[in-house]
Structure formats: C-alpha cells, structure tokens
C-alpha positions in Angstrom: -14.2 -0.1 25.2 -11.4 2.1 25.1 -9.6 2.6 21.5 -6.3 2.8 20.3 -5.6 4.1 16.8 -2.8 3.4 16.2 -1.0 0.7 14.3 2.4 1.5 16.6 4.1 -1.3 18.4 5.8 1.2 21.0 2.4 2.8 20.9 0.3 -0.3 22.0 3.2 -1.3 24.7 3.4 2.0 26.5 -0.4 1.8 27.3 -0.4 -1.5 27.8 1.6 -0.6 31.1 -1.0 1.4 32.6 -4.0 -0.1 31.0 -4.9 -3.9 30.8 -7.8 -3.6 28.5 -7.9 -1.9 24.9 -8.5 -2.8 21.5 -6.0 -1.6 18.7 -7.8 -0.3 15.6 -5.4 1.4 13.2 -6.2 4.4 11.1 -6.9 5.1 7.6 -6.3 8.7 7.9 -4.3 11.0 6.0 -1.0 12.2 7.4 -0.7 14.5 5.0 -1.0 18.2 6.5 0.3 21.6 5.7 0.4 23.2 9.0 3.6 24.6 9.9 3.3 25.1 13.4 4.9 21.5 15.4 1.8 21.1 17.9 -0.9 22.2 15.8 0.5 19.7 12.9 0.6 16.9 15.9 -2.9 17.7 17.4 -4.8 18.2 14.3 -2.9 14.2 12.6 -3.9 12.8 16.1 -7.6 14.7 16.0 -7.5 12.9 12.3 -6.8 9.3 13.6 -9.2 9.6 16.1 -12.1 10.7 14.5 -11.7 8.2 11.8 -11.2 5.5 14.3 -13.8 6.6 16.6 -16.8 6.6 12.9 -15.5 3.5 12.6 -15.5 1.7 16.1 -17.3 4.1 18.4 -15.8 3.7 22.3 -13.3 5.3 23.6 -10.6 6.1 21.2 -6.9 7.5 21.3 -5.2 8.9 18.7 -1.8 10.4 18.6 0.8 11.6 16.5 4.6 12.7 17.0 6.7 15.2 15.3 10.4 16.0 15.6 11.0 19.8 15.3 14.4 22.2 14.8 14.0 25.9 14.5 10.0 25.5 14.1 11.3 22.7 11.0 9.3 19.8 11.0 11.2 16.6 10.3 8.7 13.6 9.8 9.5 10.1 8.7 12.6 9.9 6.6 11.9 8.7 2.8 15.2 7.0 2.1 18.4 6.4 3.9 19.7 9.9 2.8 17.0 11.5 3.4 17.8 10.0 7.3 21.0 11.1 6.9 20.2 14.3 6.8 17.9 14.6 9.0 20.3 12.7 11.7 23.2 15.4 10.7 21.0 18.2 11.3 20.2 17.0 14.6 23.6 16.1 15.9 24.6 18.5 18.6 21.8 20.3 18.9 18.7 21.1 20.6 14.6 19.4 19.3 11.8 19.3 20.1 9.9 16.0 20.4 6.0 16.6 20.2 3.2 14.4 20.4 0.0 15.3 19.8 -3.4 13.7 21.1 -6.6 13.3 20.9 -9.2 11.4 23.0 -12.8 10.8 22.1 -15.0 10.4 24.7 -18.5 10.1 25.1 -18.9 12.2 21.9 -16.2 14.9 23.1 -12.7 15.7 21.8 -10.3 16.2 24.9 -7.0 17.3 22.7 -3.4 18.2 23.2 0.2 18.2 22.9 3.2 17.2 25.3 6.5 18.6 24.2 10.1 17.2 24.9 13.0 18.6 24.9 16.0 16.6 23.2 19.7 16.9 23.2 22.1 14.9 20.4 25.6 14.3 21.0 27.9 15.3 17.8 27.5 12.9 15.7 30.1 11.7 13.2 29.0 10.3 9.8 30.7 6.8 10.2 28.0 6.9 13.2 25.0 7.7 11.5 25.7 5.5 8.7 26.3 2.8 10.7 22.7 3.4 12.3 20.8 4.0 9.7 22.1 0.5 8.2 20.5 -0.8 11.2 17.5 0.1 9.4 15.8 1.3 12.7 15.1 5.0 11.6 13.3 4.4 8.6 9.8 4.1 10.3 10.4 7.0 12.9 9.5 10.6 13.4 13.2 12.5 12.7 14.8 9.7 12.1 15.5 8.2 15.3 14.3 6.0 18.1 15.4 6.6 22.0 14.2 3.3 22.6 16.6 1.9 20.6 20.3 2.1 19.6 20.0 5.6 18.7 19.4 6.1 22.7 23.1 6.5 23.0 22.9 9.9 20.6 21.0 11.4 23.3 23.0 13.2 25.7 19.8 14.7 27.8 16.3 15.4 27.7 14.2 18.1 29.3 10.2 16.4 29.7 8.4 13.4 29.1 10.9 10.4 28.4 7.7 8.5 26.9 6.7 11.4 24.4 10.0 11.1 22.4 9.1 7.0 22.1 5.8 8.6 21.1 3.1 8.3 23.8 3.4 10.9 26.1 2.3 9.7 30.4 0.2 12.7 29.6 -2.6 10.9 27.8 -2.7 8.4 30.4 -2.9 11.2 33.0 -6.1 12.3 31.2 -7.6 8.9 30.7 -7.5 8.1 34.8 -9.3 11.6 34.8 -12.0 10.3 32.1 -12.5 7.3 34.7 -10.6 4.9 33.1 -8.7 2.0 35.7 -5.2 3.1 35.4 -2.1 0.5 36.9 
C-alpha cells in the first residue's frame, strides 16, 4: 500500500499522473519548526509527516513539505492578506528558492531528500499584488503564490523542476520507481 501523507490536492494530482494506486492520509504532525536552513526545515517537516502517518497506517508513506525562501529567509503560508502582500512585495523582481523536502518510508527505511528550484518574479506593482490577493488564491500557499494558478504570470523564469514549485517534485516519483513501484 502506497500512502500520500498530505491533504494537498496539488500533490495528490501530480502523484496520480504517474501512479494509479495510492491512498491519501493527511498527516497530523506539527508543522512548527525552528530550523533556519530552508532545506533542513523542509526535510524535517516531511519526515515528521511521513513518520506520523507511517505509525498510524503502515505501508509505504510519502511525506512532503514545500517552503519558499529568499536570501535564506523562509516564507511560510501567509497569516493575513497584509502578510501575503509583504511576501509578494519581497519576491517582486527577485530570484527566490522553492524547496520541497520529502521523506519516503519504505519497508521501515527512510529515504529523504530535497528538490530546489530557482524562480525569478517580474516586477509587480501594488495594484496587481492586491488584485491577486483578492482572489484568495495565495492564502494557503508557501510564499503566498501558486505557479499553477493566476500567479503564473508573475514568473519571469524558473531553473529546475516546475512540479517542485507546485509542491511535488518529480524526484519523488523517480525515487518511488527505484524502490520498485510501477510508474506511468
């Protein structure tokens, strides 16, 4: 049994493109973390999520967590519209990193890692940022944006895995293939 330890519809959708048979069991693990390095932070949260679900249901469990960072500063999910505005203003015209940590527990062994993608935003004016926030789209997303949605127009370029920016890097699918799961 393959289990995705996430309530994210985006993660579920990406995994379903490559693997037909899996269950979704959202993790109840705490997302509070005091690590400062974006990669360590994301992997630690992914590990917690995978372990929590593994301890409840067993099987092979995938945990993932995505963070946006700029100059080493981790941007979580916005707590308010004003917080989302400040995040998007910080990203405007600049390069930032999207890091997804993952942990796959298979046959009792942890396979953890992280995918990192560089993203460059165009210069955003205040009116466009407020209009985007008005859609409600940024409120449940790391860094206050979703590349797969309306914020896709903010992106000037990316270097790395597009699916990582959405929240589920294809590196995870490849690792599942290496572990013997049928992919495609």
